[in-house]
gemmi code that builds the backbone of each chain (N, CA, C; Angstrom):
import gemmi

chains = {
    "A": [
        ("MET", (-18.284, 14.548, 8.371), (-18.078, 13.068, 8.636), (-17.995, 12.751, 9.715)),
        ("SER", (-18.581, 11.858, 10.206), (-19.059, 11.400, 11.787), (-17.558, 10.557, 12.250)),
        ("GLY", (-17.551, 10.947, 13.397), (-16.882, 10.347, 14.589), (-16.565, 8.694, 14.464)),
        ("THR", (-17.764, 7.853, 14.063), (-17.328, 6.930, 13.752), (-16.619, 6.284, 12.308)),
        ("LEU", (-17.163, 6.989, 11.736), (-16.691, 6.448, 10.505), (-14.755, 7.308, 10.272)),
        ("LEU", (-14.362, 8.267, 11.235), (-13.325, 8.943, 11.086), (-12.327, 7.734, 11.665)),
        ("SER", (-12.928, 7.349, 13.115), (-11.918, 6.187, 13.821), (-11.788, 5.003, 12.961)),
        ("LEU", (-12.877, 4.815, 12.291), (-12.918, 3.173, 11.282), (-11.606, 3.194, 10.243)),
        ("LEU", (-11.867, 4.783, 9.645), (-10.560, 5.017, 8.519), (-9.107, 4.908, 9.168)),
        ("ILE", (-9.102, 5.554, 10.338), (-7.892, 5.374, 10.910), (-7.330, 4.282, 11.111)),
        ("GLY", (-8.555, 3.550, 12.032), (-8.093, 2.077, 12.494), (-7.922, 1.267, 11.737)),
        ("CYS", (-8.478, 1.322, 10.069), (-8.346, 0.954, 8.680), (-6.951, 0.614, 8.546)),
        ("GLN", (-6.275, 2.206, 8.492), (-4.584, 2.558, 8.110), (-3.910, 1.571, 9.263)),
        ("VAL", (-3.952, 1.494, 10.601), (-3.267, 1.006, 11.775), (-3.116, -0.215, 11.231)),
        ("LEU", (-4.301, -0.758, 11.121), (-4.465, -2.322, 10.793), (-3.553, -2.788, 9.431)),
        ("LEU", (-3.720, -2.003, 8.554), (-2.656, -1.942, 7.256), (-1.270, -2.153, 7.605)),
        ("VAL", (-0.893, -0.800, 8.225), (0.538, -0.856, 8.433), (1.079, -2.292, 9.775)),
        ("VAL", (0.230, -2.461, 10.626), (0.368, -3.805, 11.515), (0.670, -4.939, 10.631)),
        ("SER", (-0.464, -5.014, 9.406), (-0.204, -6.167, 8.786), (1.164, -6.286, 8.045)),
        ("GLN", (1.655, -4.969, 7.245), (2.681, -5.039, 7.225), (3.889, -5.216, 7.762)),
        ("LEU", (4.103, -4.850, 8.932), (5.057, -4.999, 10.046), (4.855, -6.578, 10.147)),
        ("PHE", (3.943, -7.276, 10.344), (3.959, -8.718, 10.741), (4.545, -9.343, 9.372)),
        ("LEU", (4.448, -8.945, 8.229), (4.596, -9.978, 6.732), (6.181, -9.215, 7.087)),
        ("LYS", (6.872, -8.397, 6.921), (7.929, -8.092, 6.806), (8.830, -8.872, 7.900)),
        ("HIS", (8.250, -8.979, 9.286), (9.088, -9.915, 10.543), (9.101, -11.497, 10.000)),
        ("ALA", (8.040, -11.406, 9.551), (8.104, -12.705, 8.629), (9.008, -13.276, 8.218)),
        ("MET", (9.214, -12.293, 6.802), (10.274, -12.489, 5.870), (11.393, -12.056, 6.317)),
        ("ASN", (11.826, -11.616, 7.692), (12.987, -11.807, 7.943), (13.618, -12.528, 9.211)),
        ("LEU", (12.092, -13.212, 9.277), (12.318, -14.755, 10.301), (13.012, -15.623, 9.431)),
        ("ALA", (12.011, -15.649, 7.854), (12.541, -16.879, 7.044), (13.876, -17.007, 6.481)),
        ("GLY", (14.383, -15.605, 6.296), (15.747, -15.206, 5.906), (16.746, -15.389, 6.718)),
        ("ARG", (16.680, -15.957, 7.995), (17.528, -16.277, 8.802), (18.219, -17.503, 8.702)),
        ("THR", (19.503, -18.239, 9.084), (19.920, -19.130, 9.237), (19.932, -19.730, 10.395)),
        ("PRO", (19.575, -20.847, 10.883), (18.395, -21.768, 10.140), (16.963, -21.184, 10.091)),
        ("PRO", (16.687, -20.978, 9.424), (14.711, -19.837, 9.207), (14.119, -20.489, 10.772)),
        ("ALA", (13.824, -19.471, 11.264), (13.012, -19.525, 12.321), (11.288, -19.850, 12.092)),
        ("ARG", (11.258, -21.380, 11.608), (9.517, -21.764, 10.670), (8.695, -21.426, 11.646)),
        ("ALA", (8.662, -21.577, 13.249), (7.523, -21.435, 14.060), (7.170, -19.703, 13.899)),
        ("GLY", (8.146, -19.023, 14.156), (7.465, -17.235, 13.715), (7.337, -17.151, 12.549)),
        ("VAL", (7.777, -17.797, 11.405), (7.290, -17.523, 10.163), (5.935, -17.879, 10.045)),
        ("VAL", (5.432, -19.252, 10.678), (4.077, -19.014, 10.569), (3.098, -18.406, 11.577)),
        ("LEU", (3.639, -18.073, 12.280), (2.847, -17.486, 13.463), (2.514, -15.558, 12.630)),
        ("PHE", (3.869, -15.300, 12.492), (3.562, -13.513, 11.647), (2.867, -13.716, 10.543)),
        ("GLY", (3.049, -15.101, 9.602), (2.486, -14.726, 8.636), (1.071, -14.979, 8.633)),
        ("GLY", (0.576, -15.959, 9.683), (-0.634, -16.357, 10.028), (-1.329, -14.677, 10.529)),
        ("LEU", (-0.806, -13.871, 11.219), (-1.231, -12.783, 11.669), (-0.915, -11.432, 10.587)),
        ("PHE", (-0.517, -11.495, 9.857), (-0.565, -10.954, 8.345), (-1.723, -11.167, 7.929)),
        ("VAL", (-2.148, -12.673, 7.458), (-3.065, -12.867, 6.724), (-4.689, -12.435, 7.537)),
        ("ALA", (-4.552, -12.581, 8.798), (-5.394, -12.124, 9.730), (-5.837, -10.645, 9.599)),
        ("ALA", (-4.647, -9.992, 10.148), (-4.940, -8.748, 9.749), (-5.468, -7.911, 8.456)),
        ("MET", (-5.218, -8.650, 7.397), (-5.018, -8.144, 5.610), (-6.651, -8.440, 5.479)),
        ("THR", (-7.155, -9.713, 6.250), (-8.656, -10.025, 5.703), (-9.835, -9.119, 6.362)),
        ("LEU", (-9.327, -9.084, 7.746), (-10.231, -7.738, 8.570), (-10.062, -6.677, 7.848)),
        ("TRP", (-8.893, -6.040, 7.474), (-8.813, -4.991, 6.868), (-9.286, -4.720, 5.552)),
        ("PHE", (-9.234, -5.837, 4.860), (-10.273, -6.061, 3.294), (-11.595, -5.820, 3.484)),
        ("LEU", (-12.193, -6.147, 4.385), (-13.784, -6.661, 4.446), (-13.989, -4.803, 5.231)),
        ("LEU", (-13.236, -4.197, 5.945), (-13.644, -3.088, 6.313), (-13.483, -2.235, 5.404)),
        ("TRP", (-12.827, -2.321, 4.132), (-12.491, -1.632, 3.267), (-13.479, -1.609, 2.363)),
        ("MET", (-14.080, -2.766, 1.825), (-15.203, -3.285, 0.867), (-16.076, -2.394, 1.645)),
        ("GLY", (-16.513, -2.287, 3.102), (-17.399, -1.434, 3.699), (-17.311, 0.387, 3.143)),
        ("PHE", (-16.095, 0.723, 3.140), (-15.980, 1.892, 2.836), (-16.174, 2.301, 1.324)),
        ("LEU", (-15.860, 1.252, 0.753), (-15.988, 1.722, -1.127), (-17.428, 1.584, -1.478)),
        ("GLN", (-18.389, 0.805, -0.703), (-20.105, 1.200, -0.723), (-20.451, 2.146, -0.207)),
        ("VAL", (-20.020, 3.034, 0.570), (-20.669, 4.130, 0.778), (-19.856, 5.542, 0.232)),
        ("MET", (-18.580, 5.424, -0.050), (-17.955, 6.594, -0.475), (-17.074, 6.621, -1.573)),
        ("PRO", (-16.873, 7.575, -2.483), (-16.070, 7.447, -3.778), (-14.858, 6.996, -3.622)),
        ("LEU", (-14.039, 6.171, -4.488), (-12.812, 5.797, -4.260), (-11.896, 6.992, -3.840)),
        ("SER", (-11.966, 7.821, -4.723), (-10.706, 9.039, -4.742), (-11.094, 9.727, -3.376)),
        ("GLN", (-12.067, 9.703, -2.285), (-12.310, 10.300, -1.019), (-11.762, 8.906, -0.093)),
        ("VAL", (-11.798, 7.687, -0.348), (-11.639, 6.663, 0.710), (-10.151, 6.559, 0.673)),
        ("LEU", (-9.563, 6.490, -0.637), (-8.015, 6.259, -0.428), (-6.960, 7.129, -0.027)),
        ("PRO", (-7.458, 8.560, -0.136), (-6.540, 9.410, 0.404), (-6.316, 9.256, 2.072)),
        ("TRP", (-7.228, 8.465, 2.484), (-6.881, 8.205, 4.215), (-5.675, 7.108, 4.292)),
        ("GLU", (-5.078, 6.663, 3.470), (-3.955, 5.955, 3.322), (-2.731, 6.579, 3.434)),
        ("GLY", (-3.029, 7.907, 3.278), (-1.849, 9.093, 3.612), (-1.479, 8.791, 5.058)),
        ("LEU", (-1.967, 8.258, 5.718), (-1.301, 8.063, 7.029), (-0.461, 7.106, 7.331)),
        ("SER", (-0.643, 5.779, 6.513), (0.073, 5.179, 6.672), (1.463, 4.931, 6.391)),
        ("PRO", (2.073, 5.739, 5.398), (3.247, 5.743, 5.107), (4.538, 6.686, 6.442)),
        ("VAL", (3.893, 7.405, 6.995), (4.128, 7.866, 8.282), (4.182, 6.923, 9.693)),
        ("LEU", (2.811, 6.419, 9.619), (2.689, 5.142, 10.625), (3.534, 4.159, 10.390)),
        ("LEU", (3.794, 3.957, 9.005), (4.675, 2.641, 8.544), (6.076, 2.611, 8.992)),
        ("VAL", (6.603, 4.047, 8.188), (8.125, 4.075, 8.999), (8.470, 4.273, 10.031)),
        ("ILE", (7.451, 4.845, 11.098), (7.692, 5.018, 12.427), (7.650, 3.200, 12.812)),
        ("GLY", (7.232, 2.652, 12.527), (6.668, 1.209, 12.873), (7.801, 0.444, 12.640)),
        ("ALA", (8.162, 0.993, 11.233), (9.727, -0.068, 10.472), (10.625, 0.328, 11.445)),
        ("ALA", (10.771, 1.381, 11.631), (12.177, 2.107, 12.553), (11.875, 1.613, 14.178)),
        ("VAL", (11.188, 1.474, 14.647), (11.053, 1.277, 15.768), (11.046, -0.201, 16.264)),
        ("PHE", (10.192, -0.833, 15.405), (9.724, -2.659, 15.601), (11.169, -3.478, 14.609)),
        ("LEU", (11.285, -2.775, 13.202), (12.088, -3.722, 12.796), (13.821, -3.087, 12.923)),
        ("ARG", (13.994, -2.075, 13.371), (15.143, -1.204, 13.523), (15.517, -1.126, 12.186)),
        ("GLU", (14.707, -0.620, 11.207), (15.652, -0.330, 10.027), (15.946, 0.902, 9.935)),
        ("LYS", (16.923, 1.396, 9.407), (17.577, 2.937, 9.550), (16.936, 3.483, 8.337)),
        ("ILE", (16.822, 4.737, 8.593), (15.958, 5.406, 7.580), (16.292, 6.678, 7.570)),
        ("SER", (17.065, 7.267, 6.326), (18.088, 8.683, 6.001), (17.050, 9.941, 6.394)),
        ("ARG", (17.604, 10.983, 6.528), (16.932, 12.275, 6.851), (16.029, 12.377, 5.322)),
        ("GLU", (16.815, 12.444, 4.395), (16.369, 12.521, 2.696), (15.402, 11.684, 2.965)),
        ("ALA", (14.999, 10.454, 3.345), (13.795, 9.794, 3.314), (12.989, 10.162, 3.822)),
        ("TRP", (13.196, 10.679, 5.465), (12.196, 11.396, 6.069), (11.742, 12.548, 5.164)),
        ("ILE", (12.066, 13.278, 4.752), (11.717, 14.386, 3.611), (10.922, 13.950, 2.938)),
        ("GLY", (11.211, 12.716, 1.968), (10.196, 12.197, 1.183), (8.883, 11.744, 1.434)),
        ("ILE", (9.094, 11.151, 2.840), (7.932, 10.633, 3.428), (7.024, 11.611, 3.789)),
        ("SER", (7.317, 12.868, 4.218), (6.513, 13.783, 4.620), (6.103, 14.495, 3.472)),
        ("LEU", (6.389, 14.780, 2.427), (5.761, 15.068, 1.197), (5.055, 14.302, 0.909)),
        ("ILE", (5.401, 12.968, 0.619), (4.185, 11.641, 0.182), (2.826, 12.097, 1.236)),
        ("SER", (3.129, 12.039, 2.472), (2.062, 12.138, 3.386), (1.163, 13.363, 3.373)),
        ("ALA", (2.085, 14.643, 2.982), (1.281, 16.027, 2.898), (0.655, 15.662, 1.642)),
        ("GLY", (1.124, 14.996, 0.697), (0.551, 15.091, -0.678), (-0.677, 14.440, -0.600)),
        ("VAL", (-0.481, 13.279, -0.022), (-1.827, 12.573, 0.328), (-3.037, 12.794, 0.907)),
        ("VAL", (-2.727, 13.907, 2.158), (-3.504, 14.584, 2.749), (-4.485, 15.713, 1.642)),
        ("LEU", (-3.719, 16.390, 0.803), (-4.109, 17.084, -0.184), (-4.818, 16.554, -0.840)),
        ("VAL", (-4.942, 15.692, -1.538), (-5.163, 14.675, -2.530), (-6.545, 14.848, -1.577)),
        ("SER", (-6.887, 14.458, -0.376), (-7.809, 14.259, 0.168), (-8.815, 15.347, 0.454)),
        ("VAL", (-8.485, 16.545, 0.382), (-9.352, 17.934, 0.681), (-10.203, 17.846, -0.346)),
        ("SER", (-11.548, 17.790, 0.171), (-12.480, 17.846, -1.197), (-13.782, 18.822, -1.325)),
    ],
    "B": [
        ("MET", (23.986, 3.024, 3.998), (22.946, 3.040, 3.295), (23.173, 1.680, 2.046)),
        ("LEU", (24.501, 1.745, 1.776), (24.761, 1.112, 0.599), (24.668, -0.501, 1.052)),
        ("ASP", (24.823, -1.034, 1.970), (24.994, -2.490, 2.350), (23.269, -3.035, 2.642)),
        ("VAL", (22.551, -2.046, 2.592), (21.018, -2.274, 2.520), (20.776, -2.616, 1.498)),
        ("LEU", (20.965, -1.651, 0.251), (20.474, -1.713, -1.232), (21.087, -3.250, -2.118)),
        ("PRO", (19.864, -3.518, -2.752), (20.474, -4.833, -3.654), (21.146, -4.458, -4.759)),
        ("PRO", (21.340, -5.327, -5.373), (22.257, -4.976, -6.820), (21.028, -4.638, -7.686)),
        ("LEU", (21.460, -4.003, -8.978), (20.600, -3.900, -10.143), (19.654, -4.909, -10.542)),
        ("PHE", (20.909, -5.980, -10.911), (20.617, -7.277, -11.964), (20.707, -8.249, -10.832)),
        ("PRO", (19.716, -8.451, -10.049), (20.066, -9.948, -9.322), (20.304, -11.055, -10.275)),
        ("VAL", (20.724, -12.113, -9.568), (20.828, -13.626, -10.227), (19.355, -13.701, -11.399)),
        ("SER", (18.558, -13.604, -11.044), (17.385, -13.772, -11.952), (16.302, -12.453, -12.211)),
        ("ARG", (16.481, -12.087, -13.325), (15.692, -10.326, -13.681), (14.357, -10.629, -13.173)),
        ("LEU", (13.484, -11.581, -13.256), (12.437, -11.483, -12.845), (12.203, -11.131, -11.419)),
        ("LEU", (13.092, -11.668, -10.706), (12.842, -11.700, -9.328), (13.194, -10.421, -8.493)),
        ("ASN", (13.772, -9.241, -9.892), (13.882, -7.961, -9.408), (13.261, -7.002, -8.784)),
        ("PRO", (13.457, -6.743, -7.076), (12.532, -6.504, -6.822), (11.552, -4.838, -6.985)),
        ("TYR", (12.375, -4.013, -7.947), (11.431, -3.199, -8.489), (10.765, -3.332, -9.596)),
        ("LEU", (11.149, -4.646, -10.497), (10.234, -4.929, -11.451), (8.891, -5.708, -10.926)),
        ("GLN", (9.221, -6.116, -9.566), (8.085, -6.956, -9.010), (7.061, -5.507, -8.209)),
        ("LEU", (7.772, -4.472, -7.537), (7.143, -3.490, -7.141), (6.322, -3.134, -8.060)),
        ("PHE", (6.738, -2.605, -9.490), (5.833, -2.036, -10.320), (4.713, -3.114, -10.600)),
        ("LEU", (5.255, -4.293, -10.762), (3.821, -5.261, -11.129), (2.800, -5.157, -10.249)),
        ("THR", (3.110, -4.942, -8.441), (2.129, -4.975, -7.598), (1.619, -3.503, -7.516)),
        ("VAL", (2.035, -2.351, -8.258), (1.550, -0.908, -8.344), (0.362, -1.281, -9.402)),
        ("VAL", (0.460, -2.240, -10.495), (-0.213, -2.508, -11.473), (-1.282, -3.194, -11.241)),
        ("LEU", (-1.225, -4.223, -10.474), (-2.548, -5.118, -9.742), (-3.089, -4.741, -9.086)),
        ("VAL", (-2.598, -3.692, -8.197), (-3.556, -3.331, -7.013), (-4.243, -2.275, -7.725)),
        ("THR", (-3.843, -1.408, -8.713), (-4.360, -0.390, -9.081), (-6.010, -0.793, -9.897)),
        ("ILE", (-5.355, -1.779, -10.911), (-6.433, -2.512, -11.469), (-7.419, -3.290, -10.396)),
        ("ALA", (-7.316, -4.008, -9.560), (-7.831, -4.552, -8.763), (-9.009, -3.731, -7.448)),
        ("GLU", (-8.201, -2.171, -7.700), (-9.213, -1.373, -6.755), (-10.350, -0.578, -7.500)),
        ("ILE", (-9.880, -0.263, -9.071), (-10.822, 0.012, -9.788), (-11.850, -1.306, -9.781)),
        ("LEU", (-11.201, -2.501, -10.335), (-12.547, -3.397, -10.315), (-13.408, -3.733, -9.101)),
        ("LEU", (-12.966, -3.470, -7.729), (-13.582, -3.497, -6.526), (-14.667, -2.335, -6.500)),
        ("LYS", (-13.816, -1.080, -6.556), (-15.102, 0.342, -6.525), (-16.070, -0.378, -7.350)),
        ("GLN", (-16.203, -0.769, -8.899), (-17.249, -0.981, -9.907), (-18.115, -2.143, -9.173)),
        ("GLY", (-17.666, -3.262, -8.820), (-18.239, -4.397, -7.902), (-19.066, -3.676, -6.715)),
        ("ALA", (-18.423, -3.076, -5.866), (-18.895, -2.322, -4.488), (-20.234, -1.507, -5.213)),
        ("MET", (-19.929, -0.635, -6.207), (-21.469, 0.098, -6.657), (-22.176, -0.381, -6.880)),
        ("ALA", (-21.701, -1.782, -7.497), (-23.043, -2.387, -8.318), (-23.715, -2.995, -7.119)),
        ("SER", (-23.337, -3.244, -6.086), (-23.938, -4.319, -5.087), (-24.016, -3.278, -3.850)),
        ("ALA", (-23.852, -2.044, -3.851), (-24.297, -1.277, -2.566), (-25.524, -1.712, -2.057)),
        ("PRO", (-25.404, -1.672, -0.674), (-26.708, -1.931, -0.318), (-27.719, -0.878, 0.302)),
        ("ALA", (-28.765, -0.708, 0.160), (-29.494, 0.449, 0.739), (-28.826, 1.105, 2.089)),
        ("SER", (-28.983, 0.441, 3.038), (-28.421, 0.575, 4.586), (-26.959, 0.509, 4.958)),
        ("VAL", (-26.647, 1.200, 5.241), (-24.714, 1.279, 5.551), (-24.559, -0.296, 6.492)),
        ("ASP", (-23.512, -0.871, 5.362), (-23.220, -2.361, 6.093), (-21.799, -2.199, 6.501)),
        ("TRP", (-20.706, -2.328, 7.696), (-19.616, -1.439, 7.540), (-18.922, -2.977, 7.533)),
        ("LEU", (-19.075, -4.064, 7.118), (-18.293, -5.031, 6.858), (-18.123, -5.377, 5.174)),
        ("GLY", (-19.230, -4.929, 4.679), (-19.136, -4.820, 3.230), (-19.495, -6.237, 2.505)),
        ("LEU", (-19.950, -6.966, 3.294), (-20.408, -8.477, 3.136), (-21.108, -8.323, 1.916)),
        ("SER", (-22.239, -7.687, 1.488), (-23.200, -7.854, 0.681), (-22.554, -7.548, -0.984)),
        ("SER", (-20.971, -7.074, -0.744), (-20.340, -6.645, -2.158), (-19.458, -8.066, -2.260)),
        ("LEU", (-19.932, -9.141, -1.976), (-19.212, -10.480, -2.006), (-19.507, -11.101, -3.636)),
        ("PRO", (-21.042, -10.989, -3.727), (-21.435, -12.063, -4.823), (-21.391, -11.435, -6.216)),
        ("SER", (-20.550, -10.154, -6.106), (-19.772, -9.372, -7.655), (-18.763, -9.877, -7.962)),
        ("ARG", (-19.111, -10.165, -9.465), (-17.823, -11.145, -10.111), (-17.129, -10.303, -10.319)),
        ("ARG", (-17.020, -8.758, -10.352), (-15.497, -8.006, -10.584), (-15.035, -7.947, -8.954)),
        ("VAL", (-15.503, -8.047, -7.795), (-15.069, -8.238, -6.386), (-14.510, -9.201, -6.197)),
        ("TRP", (-14.678, -10.430, -6.893), (-13.833, -11.849, -7.077), (-12.526, -11.340, -7.768)),
        ("VAL", (-12.698, -10.991, -8.980), (-11.677, -10.621, -9.875), (-10.559, -9.774, -9.099)),
        ("GLY", (-10.995, -8.740, -8.706), (-10.274, -7.898, -8.111), (-9.628, -8.290, -6.710)),
        ("ALA", (-10.511, -8.588, -6.005), (-9.852, -9.715, -4.898), (-8.680, -10.600, -5.125)),
        ("ALA", (-8.852, -11.440, -6.245), (-7.985, -12.419, -6.674), (-6.471, -11.383, -7.091)),
        ("LEU", (-6.958, -10.823, -7.675), (-5.578, -9.551, -8.449), (-4.762, -9.337, -6.901)),
        ("LEU", (-5.714, -8.651, -5.630), (-4.935, -8.527, -4.607), (-4.124, -9.753, -4.171)),
        ("VAL", (-4.796, -10.816, -4.450), (-4.326, -11.689, -3.639), (-2.694, -12.234, -4.196)),
        ("LEU", (-2.752, -11.865, -5.777), (-1.801, -12.196, -6.440), (-0.632, -10.930, -6.396)),
        ("SER", (-1.082, -9.621, -5.880), (-0.093, -8.513, -5.681), (0.394, -9.034, -4.579)),
        ("SER", (-0.194, -9.738, -3.643), (0.554, -10.089, -2.140), (1.777, -10.944, -2.795)),
        ("GLY", (1.775, -11.755, -3.615), (2.774, -12.619, -4.340), (3.943, -12.003, -4.609)),
        ("THR", (3.401, -10.630, -5.209), (4.471, -9.773, -5.943), (5.717, -9.340, -4.784)),
        ("TRP", (4.243, -8.902, -3.764), (4.679, -7.680, -2.667), (5.656, -8.539, -1.787)),
        ("ILE", (5.635, -9.775, -1.937), (6.490, -11.119, -0.886), (7.622, -10.677, -1.610)),
        ("LEU", (7.515, -10.927, -2.797), (9.012, -10.595, -3.780), (9.791, -9.637, -3.176)),
        ("VAL", (8.980, -8.624, -3.001), (9.734, -7.360, -3.066), (9.985, -7.131, -1.909)),
        ("LEU", (9.586, -7.591, -0.578), (9.837, -7.331, 0.865), (10.878, -8.357, 1.326)),
        ("ARG", (11.210, -9.668, 0.091), (12.418, -10.301, 0.510), (13.447, -9.644, 0.376)),
        ("VAL", (13.592, -8.461, -0.311), (14.935, -7.655, -0.871), (14.657, -6.436, -0.199)),
        ("LEU", (13.849, -5.513, -0.369), (13.817, -4.538, 0.411), (13.108, -3.806, 1.505)),
        ("PRO", (13.953, -3.281, 2.230), (13.778, -3.000, 3.911), (12.319, -2.207, 3.671)),
        ("LEU", (11.218, -2.583, 4.451), (9.781, -2.633, 4.423), (9.963, -1.113, 3.998)),
        ("TYR", (10.370, -0.062, 4.952), (10.271, 1.463, 4.524), (10.060, 2.060, 3.220)),
        ("LEU", (11.086, 1.341, 2.718), (11.290, 1.888, 1.340), (10.808, 1.296, 0.188)),
        ("ALA", (10.395, 0.124, 0.088), (9.214, -0.394, -0.394), (8.063, 0.209, -0.309)),
        ("PHE", (7.411, 0.530, 1.341), (6.149, 0.668, 1.242), (6.002, 2.039, 0.679)),
        ("THR", (7.153, 3.284, 1.027), (7.166, 4.622, 0.709), (7.020, 4.263, -1.038)),
        ("LEU", (8.029, 3.723, -1.668), (7.575, 3.848, -3.045), (6.612, 3.015, -3.940)),
        ("SER", (5.778, 2.507, -3.202), (4.656, 1.593, -3.717), (3.712, 2.727, -3.212)),
        ("SER", (3.782, 3.972, -2.446), (2.430, 5.405, -2.521), (2.426, 5.783, -3.604)),
        ("VAL", (3.103, 5.350, -4.869), (2.898, 5.877, -6.343), (1.001, 5.457, -6.666)),
        ("VAL", (0.825, 4.416, -5.963), (-0.658, 4.049, -5.796), (-1.719, 5.194, -5.764)),
        ("HIS", (-1.219, 6.177, -5.015), (-1.886, 7.425, -4.555), (-1.890, 8.371, -6.151)),
        ("VAL", (-1.354, 7.998, -6.542), (-1.243, 8.883, -8.249), (-2.264, 8.112, -9.163)),
        ("THR", (-1.904, 6.800, -9.185), (-2.091, 5.757, -10.236), (-3.580, 5.499, -9.870)),
        ("ILE", (-4.028, 5.507, -8.719), (-5.597, 5.137, -8.302), (-6.678, 6.550, -8.944)),
        ("PRO", (-6.092, 7.612, -8.102), (-7.121, 8.923, -8.467), (-6.788, 9.031, -10.374)),
        ("VAL", (-5.876, 9.034, -10.727), (-5.974, 9.270, -12.314), (-6.810, 8.157, -12.829)),
        ("CYS", (-6.684, 6.805, -12.476), (-7.366, 5.732, -13.104), (-9.066, 5.745, -12.674)),
        ("SER", (-9.239, 6.378, -11.408), (-10.633, 6.704, -11.466), (-11.140, 7.852, -11.645)),
        ("TRP", (-10.338, 8.654, -12.478), (-10.655, 9.869, -13.317), (-11.395, 9.337, -14.730)),
        ("LEU", (-10.121, 8.333, -14.974), (-10.242, 7.949, -16.598), (-11.143, 7.060, -16.643)),
        ("VAL", (-11.293, 5.927, -15.783), (-12.390, 4.805, -15.783), (-13.466, 5.009, -15.276)),
        ("LEU", (-13.696, 5.704, -13.950), (-14.597, 5.986, -13.417), (-15.559, 6.991, -13.614)),
        ("GLY", (-14.754, 8.376, -13.860), (-15.105, 9.230, -14.191), (-15.226, 10.102, -12.849)),
        ("GLU", (-14.374, 10.279, -11.841), (-14.511, 10.468, -10.576), (-13.790, 11.805, -10.866)),
        ("GLN", (-14.013, 13.230, -10.490), (-13.122, 14.227, -10.486), (-12.321, 14.645, -9.781)),
        ("ILE", (-11.183, 15.189, -10.848), (-9.837, 15.780, -9.721), (-9.621, 17.153, -9.515)),
        ("HIS", (-9.703, 17.757, -8.889), (-9.979, 19.164, -8.669), (-8.438, 19.552, -8.578)),
        ("PRO", (-8.040, 21.083, -8.699), (-6.876, 21.136, -8.892), (-5.997, 21.179, -7.613)),
        ("VAL", (-6.369, 20.913, -5.932), (-6.024, 20.624, -4.964), (-5.333, 19.091, -4.772)),
        ("ARG", (-6.304, 18.510, -5.739), (-6.018, 17.143, -5.950), (-4.805, 16.511, -6.701)),
        ("TRP", (-4.910, 17.519, -7.973), (-3.707, 17.592, -8.673), (-2.364, 18.090, -7.794)),
        ("THR", (-2.437, 19.117, -7.028), (-1.125, 19.547, -6.312), (-1.070, 18.391, -5.230)),
        ("GLY", (-1.846, 17.390, -4.671), (-1.343, 16.542, -3.738), (-0.539, 15.466, -4.571)),
        ("ILE", (-1.009, 15.228, -5.810), (-0.439, 14.382, -6.488), (0.973, 14.406, -7.148)),
        ("ALA", (1.044, 15.673, -7.256), (2.458, 16.155, -7.663), (3.371, 16.566, -6.075)),
        ("LEU", (2.863, 16.358, -5.239), (3.713, 16.226, -3.805), (3.996, 14.708, -3.691)),
        ("VAL", (3.394, 13.928, -4.278), (3.527, 12.767, -3.597), (4.490, 12.115, -4.753)),
        ("LEU", (4.366, 12.529, -5.883), (5.262, 12.332, -6.918), (6.734, 12.842, -6.392)),
        ("ALA", (6.695, 13.707, -5.874), (8.233, 14.284, -5.400), (8.842, 14.048, -4.204)),
        ("GLY", (7.622, 13.358, -3.504), (8.316, 12.475, -2.227), (8.958, 11.132, -2.941)),
        ("ILE", (8.195, 10.643, -3.645), (8.696, 9.161, -4.187), (10.204, 9.572, -5.130)),
        ("TRP", (10.166, 10.684, -5.877), (11.233, 10.889, -6.403), (12.520, 10.986, -5.299)),
        ("ILE", (12.129, 12.139, -4.303), (13.452, 12.038, -3.273), (13.574, 10.812, -2.856)),
        ("ILE", (12.856, 9.925, -2.485), (13.104, 8.338, -1.963), (13.918, 7.681, -2.590)),
        ("ALA", (13.575, 7.953, -3.945), (13.797, 6.851, -5.090), (15.259, 7.483, -5.703)),
        ("ARG", (15.810, 9.131, -5.334), (16.687, 9.329, -6.138), (18.186, 8.555, -5.765)),
        ("PRO", (18.271, 8.621, -4.393), (19.717, 7.741, -3.740), (19.686, 6.309, -4.341)),
        ("VAL", (18.727, 5.880, -4.084), (18.754, 4.585, -4.310), (19.179, 4.477, -5.964)),
        ("SER", (18.752, 5.065, -7.023), (19.154, 4.669, -8.317), (20.386, 5.185, -8.852)),
        ("ARG", (20.790, 6.246, -7.724), (22.540, 6.651, -7.881), (23.002, 5.289, -7.417)),
        ("VAL", (22.891, 4.596, -6.306), (23.309, 3.829, -5.558), (23.712, 2.490, -6.786)),
        ("GLU", (22.153, 2.169, -7.255), (22.214, 1.150, -8.227), (23.077, 1.336, -9.493)),
        ("GLU", (22.683, 3.027, -9.993), (23.765, 2.893, -11.381), (25.167, 2.844, -10.836)),
        ("HIS", (25.733, 3.405, -10.077), (27.646, 3.100, -9.525), (27.642, 2.165, -8.422)),
        ("PRO", (27.505, 1.106, -8.679), (27.189, 0.108, -7.341), (28.853, -0.083, -6.861)),
    ],
}
model = gemmi.Model(1)
for chain_id, residues in chains.items():
    chain = gemmi.Chain(chain_id)
    for i, (resn, *xyz) in enumerate(residues, 1):
        res = gemmi.Residue()
        res.name, res.seqid = resn, gemmi.SeqId(i, " ")
        for name, pos in zip(("N", "CA", "C"), xyz):
            atom = gemmi.Atom()
            atom.name, atom.element = name, gemmi.Element(name[0])
            atom.pos, atom.b_iso = gemmi.Position(*pos), 0.0
            res.add_atom(atom)
        chain.add_residue(res)
    model.add_chain(chain)
structure = gemmi.Structure()
structure.add_model(model)
structure.setup_entities()
């Protein structure tokens, strides 16, 4: 696997995680009383932009690799996302949940070994 | 942890975040299979990183529409569940997509991959267990 392909695959996962953080932040802002409308529009828009770019990159991968080899790279995303949720969204993550997340990521890496 | 978890049956059962999470997983799985079929049918001779040549395929459009729909169900999930919980539970797509790739597309799953699938399921079980315990005894 070439370096370009590898960094694009990782970049794709970062993009996916960042878009989810934008979306959840927008939902949190919408849940405030009164709702922070401008913030919801801003972060909702950032979510759509990040997802669109992610989708086009993803289609590029699907054209050149089997789905069961592209998908495993999403294994990076549970760990990246939980770190992001803890740091940026201040979500509380139990020790048990960390164990589960490690298992999921290890599992997804194993799925990717071919 | 109790205070962040929603009750098992909110006012409207259709809006139950776990039902919406299930729908999201089903939609995403079907969408990915359709996208792969569409992308394969339209794969260009040379590499095209943005995948724009996949856009004429009808399966790609249906797959994309299902992905848009899954964004809607996903938003209903995120309205209630913390992101880390929703996202880790949605990792079950790493089981459903390889299994459906095997059943529908005929892609191979060797023993190492099955082991990985088992680990993913174990991780999801560990995360889901305390949630279901809280919900059975609110």
